[in-house]
N, C-alpha and C positions, 0 to 999 in steps of 0.2 A: 857235873856233866864233864865227861872226858872229851877232849878234842885233839886232833892231830894238826900240827902246824907245818906248813911247807913254805919255802921261799922260791921265788922265781929267779931263774938264771938270766932271763931275758929282760926283766923289768927290775931295776934297782929298788930296794926297800919295799917290795911288794910281797905280801904274804897271803896264803890261802889257808883258812881254817876249815876242816871237814869233820864230820861226826865220827868217822871210823878211819883208822889208818889205811892208806892206799885205796880208799873207796871214793872215787870221783864221779860216781854215777849220777849224782844230783847237780853236778857242775855243768852248765851249758857248754857244748862243744866249742863255740866261738870264743868263750872265755878261756877255755883250756888251751886253745891255739895261741891266744894272745899271751897267756901266762907262760907257756912253754913247759918243758919237762920239769915237774915239781921235784924239789930237793927237800927231803924230810929234815925237819929241824928238831921237833920235840913233840911229846905227848903231854898235855897239861890238863889238870883238873880245874875247871873254871869255878866249881863250887868252893874251892879253897882259896880263891883269889879275891882280893878286894879291888884290884885294878890291873890293867894290862898296859904295857909300855906305850904303844902308839895307837891303841884302840879303846873305844868305850865298851867296857865289859858287858853292860846290859844290852847294848846294840849287837855285840857278837853273839850273846846267848839267844837273843830274839831271832836273829838271822839264821842261826844254826837250827833252831826249833821250827821256824817257818819255812825255810827253803833248803836247809841241809848243808849250807856252806856260808862262809863270810870271807869277803875279799878286803884285805887291808891295803890301801894305797898310800904312798908317801904323801906328806903334806905338800900343798902347792908351793912352787918356788916363788919367792917374793920378787916383785918387779921393782928393782932398786931405782931405776930411772924414774918411774912414776912416783915412788916415795920421795925421792929427792926433789922432784918438781913440786910436789904437794907441800913439802916443808918450806920451800922457797916461794910459795904463792904463785907458781906458774901454772896456768891451765894446761891440762894434758890433752886438749883437743888438737 
């Protein structure tokens, strides 16, 4: 399965996978507005991949098949204060 990958210039580490290059017809308009002008990164064949850098390959394939696109968001930022408090046995309330 071929897919085109685009990155967002508005949202850091956010990528959009679509079935065909420059075809955003299946991506909801509010999502495109949040994503901003897509910047083409590459065309990849998912069938020849065993994994993707920051995304679950099977989830990407399923989303492309079911809805026609996949949005890869960056991992959530760690709350360092909460982690520090937890390590020191302090309630976070």
